[in-house]
N, C-alpha and C positions, 0 to 999 in steps of 0.2 A: 342236614336232613330236611325234607319237606313233607308236609302232611296236608290232607284234604279235610277241612273241618266239616264239609257238608255230608260226609259219610259217617259221622259220629252218631247219627240218630238211627236207632234200630226200627224193626217192623212193629214191635209192640209198644212203641213210644218211649222205650227207655234209652238210656244213653249207651251207645256202643263204643267199645274201645277203639281209639284212633288207630288207623292203619298207616304204617309208614309207607311213604312213596319214595322209591329210589329212582324212578325214571322221571326225568323232567318232562319228557315228551308227553307223558300221560296227563299232565296238567293242561294241555292245550296251548295253542299259539297265542301270545298276547297281541292285542289290537295295536296296529302302528299309530304313532302320534301324527296328528294332522300337520301337514306342511304349511309354513307361513307364506301367505300371499298378500301383498298390499292391496289396498282398496283400489277399485278401478278409477283411473284418471289421476292417480298419484304419481308424481315424477319428482324424485329427490333433487334433480338439478346438478348432480355431480356423480361421477362414476363411483362405483363401490370401492371402498378403501381396501387396499391390499395389505400385505404384511408391512410393518413399519420399517423404514430404512435404518441403516446402521447409525448408531449414536455418534453425532459429530459436533454438536454445540456451535455450529457456524464456523468451524475451523476447517479449512481446506487441507485435507491430508495429502501429503506428498509421499507417494509410494516409492519414490526414487531415493529417499534419504537413507543414508547408511549410518545406522545408530551404533555400529561397531567401530567407526573410525575414531582415531585418537583426537582428544580435545586440543585445539591450538593454544599456544601461550597467550596470556592476557596482556593487552597493551593499555596501560593506565595513563599514558601521556595524552592521548586523543581518544575521542569517542569512536566506537566501532563504525566502520564505514567511511571514516575521514582519514585523510593522510596529512602528514605534517607539511605546512606550506614552506616553500623554499625561502631562504634568507636572502634578501636583496644585497647585492654588493654595493660598495660606496659609489661606483660609477652610476649605477641605476638610481640610487638615492639622490645623487646630485642632479641628474637629469630630470628627475621627478620634481625636485624643488625649484627648478628653473622654469617650470610650466607657469604660464600667466594665471591660470585658475588657482593653482596652489598659492602663488604669491598674493593674489587678491584675498584669498581666505585668511592667510597669515596676517595680512595688513589689517583686515577688519577685526580679527581676533585681538591683535595688539592694541587697536584703538579702543575696543571695548574694555580691555584690562586697564588701559591708561585712564579712561573715563571713570571706571569704578574706583581706582586708586585716588584720583583727584577728588571724587565725592567723599571718600572716607577721610582724606586729609582735611578737607574743608569742614566736615562735620566735627572732627576732633578739635580743630582750631576754634570753631565757633563756640565750643563749650567754655573756653577760657578767654578768648579775645573777641569782642563784638565787631567783627569785620564789617558787617553791613552798616553799623552805626558809624564806624570810622570813615567809611566812604562818604558819608554826608559831610563830615567836617573837612574833607579834602576836596570837595567839589567846588573849586575856585577857578578863576581865570586871571589873566594879566590885568584887566581893567579893574576887577574887584580888588586885587592886591594893592594897586596904586591908590585907589580911592580909600581903602581902609588905612593905609599908612598915613595919608593926609588927614584922615579923620582922627587918628590917635594923636597926631602932633598938633592939629588945629581943630579941636572939637567944639569950639565956641559958636560957630556959625551953623552947626547942624541943628535942625528943628525936630524932625520926626525920628524918635528912638524906638518906636514900636516894632517888634519882630513879627514878620508876616507869616501866616499859616495857610496851608492848603488843606482845608477841612481840619483834621486833627494832627497833621504832619507839618512841621516847620519847613519853610521854603529853603532851598539850598542856598549857601552863601553867595554863589555867583549871581543870583537873582535878588538877593536882599543884603544890603550893606550892613544892616544891624545884626545879622546872624553871626554867631561865633564860629570860628574856624580854627583848625590846628595847623594849617600850612604856614601861616606867618609865625606862630610861636616856634615851630620846629626849625624853620629856616633862620629865625632870629637866634635860636640856641646854637646852631652850628656856626653862624657868623660871629657870635660873641666869643666862642672858644677860639676860633682862628684869629680874631682881632686881639684877643688877650695874648696869644702866643707871639703875634707880631710886635706888640708893644713891649713885651718882656724881652724880645730879641733886640729891640732898639736900645734897651737899657742894660744890655749885656747880662741879663738874668735868665735867659732862655735855656731850657733843658727839656728833653722828651718827657721827663716826669712831671714837669710843670703843666704841660698840655693835659695829661691825664688827671692831674689834680684839679685843674680848672673845670674840666668836663664833669668829673664826678661830683665836685662840690655844687655846681649849678643844678645837676640832676637831683642831688640829695635835698637841696633846698626846695625844689619843686615838690618832691614827695613830702617833705616836712610841712609845706603849706597846705597840701591836700588833707593830710591827717589833722592838722590844726583846724581847718575850716569845717571838716566833717564832724569832728568831735564837738566843736562849738555849736553846730546846728543840732546835734543829737542831745547835748546836755541842756540847751535852752528849749528843746522841744519845738523847734521852728520848722514849719512846713513850707517848702518853696517849690517852685516849678523848675528849679535849676537841677541839672544832672551833673554827675561827677566830671564828665568830659567838658561840660560848659565851664566849670570852675577851672579846669586845666587850661582851657583856651584863654579865659580872661586873665589868669595868672601869667600866662606866657607872653602877653602883650608888653610886659615890662622890659623885655629884651630890646624893644625898639628904642626906648629912652636910654637904656644902658649903652647901646651902640652909638647913639647920637652924642651922649656925654663923653664917651671915650674918644670919639673923633674930635670933639671940641677940645678935650684935654691934650690930645696929640698935637694940635696946632697951637693952642694958647695956654698950655700948661694947666695948672690947677685953677687959675682964675676962670678960664673958659670952661673948664669941667664943671665947676660949681654953679656957674651961671646957667649953663645948659641943663644941668641936673635940676636946678630949682624950677626953671620954666617947664621942663618936660614932666616933672613930678606933679605940678599943678594940673597940667593938661591930662595926664594919665588918670589922676584922681577924679577929675571932672568927667572924663570919658567913662570910668567905671561906675560912678554914681548914676549917671544918666542911663547907662546900659543895664545895670543890675536892678535899678529901682523898680521898674515895672515888673520884672520877673520875680523879685523878692516879695513885693507887696501884693502880688496876685496869687500867692500861695493859698491853697485851700485850708480853711480852718474847721476843725472838727467841732460839732456842736457840743456844748457842755451838758453832761447828763448827771442826774443825782446819784449818789452812791447807793450801792445795793442795800435794800432794806430800809432806806430812808423814807420812802413813800410806798405804802402798800407792802406787797410780798414779792417784789421783783424790781427789775430795772425801770419798768414803766412807772411814771408818776401817778399819783392818785387822780381821780376825775376832777377834784376841786383844785388841783395844783395849777398855779399860774406862774410862768417864768418871770423872774425879776429883771426888769430892764436895766437896773444898775449892775447886776452881775454880767449881763451880756455886754454892756458897754465897757465894763472893766476888762473882760476877756479880750475884746477886740483891741482895746487900747494897749493891753499888755503884749499881744501878739505883734501889733504894729511897731511898738517900741523895740522889741527884740529884733525885728527885721532891720529897723533903722540902725540899731547898734551894730549888727553884723555887717551892714553895708559900710558904715564908717570904719569898722575894723579892717575890712578888705582894702578900702581906699587909702588907709594910712600905712598898712604893712607893705604894700607894693613899692612905694618910693623908698621906704627904709631898707628893704631887701635889695633894691637896685643900687643904693649907695654902698651897702655892705659888700656886694659882689664886685664893685668896680673901683673903689677908692684906692686900693693898693696897687692898681695897675697904672695910675696916672703918674707921669714923671714930675718931679718937684719943680723943674724949670723946662722951658721950651727946648726941644732938641736942636742943637746947632745944625745948620744946613751944611752940606758937603761943599768944599771949595771947588770952584769951577776950574777945569783943566784946560790948558791951551790946546788948540787943534793939533791932532796927531800925537799928543803925548799920552803915555800909558800910566795908569796909577801905580804907585809903589806897592810892591808885594812883600 
């Protein structure tokens, strides 16, 4: 229901009862709303927007799809869209391997694997065996070997015994006659074993076990010498410039006088053996003393320090401390004496071991020569 509030006032100024209006047309026509018009000269720059398109989210809809079709079976062996490649037969594989490109690739790959394996083997060997240092001791030539053999047998005319150095590295033996090497000791060891077997055969004492016993005993004595020398240096607290391989080299030079003594005993029995052994022992001792003297006496000596807490509150001496010249001279004299004793010990043990390893191989009398046979005759069997 609508009512007209302006008709509620009566003629006398009192309030008149409102009259119901049942006709809407009696209220009058409402004024229309003004239409919107943009300001003159305004141009939006784009056409008026129409109704929004269908919601697609960037997906191109395919109206031809049939969503009612059955779902195909899943293939888990290969991804969708891919087919299983054909398996080549042996004939195709053999022809492919015969291609030059494939062969070159296989060769390069094999070379890389071989190089990697060689590097791994060398790295593992260098952990236990100093191969790079062993190369130095075997860097010799024929001229060096002949001169070194003459030096060991006739060392009295040699004057310069100093080992040459290239900065901090010693010169290779082929360029320095005084440098120790392992070629002559190793060849002397093999020659000694073969000569011992030959002499035992001439005395009818040969057996395959004897060769093994001679080789193992000579090697065991070399190890015994090294242990004895190293323990002596450690117990006496003697610092030297000698390395373990240097001691092995100098200890192996005794095989030269052993071979010379055995050859003399083979020709002149025990008399020639002892004469040769006596001379060669003096020569070897002289050679060892002259060769080892400079390297033993040039060892670094650690400066003597006072005990902890003797001066002040630490290792450092007090400001008023003055080192005693008598203590320094006594320490130097003691270190020099220990080196001299070790040098004499090495020079004496080498001839003794040479005699111990060879005296049982010399025949008691000279071997009789074989009788000459007439021409065309055959020896009795």
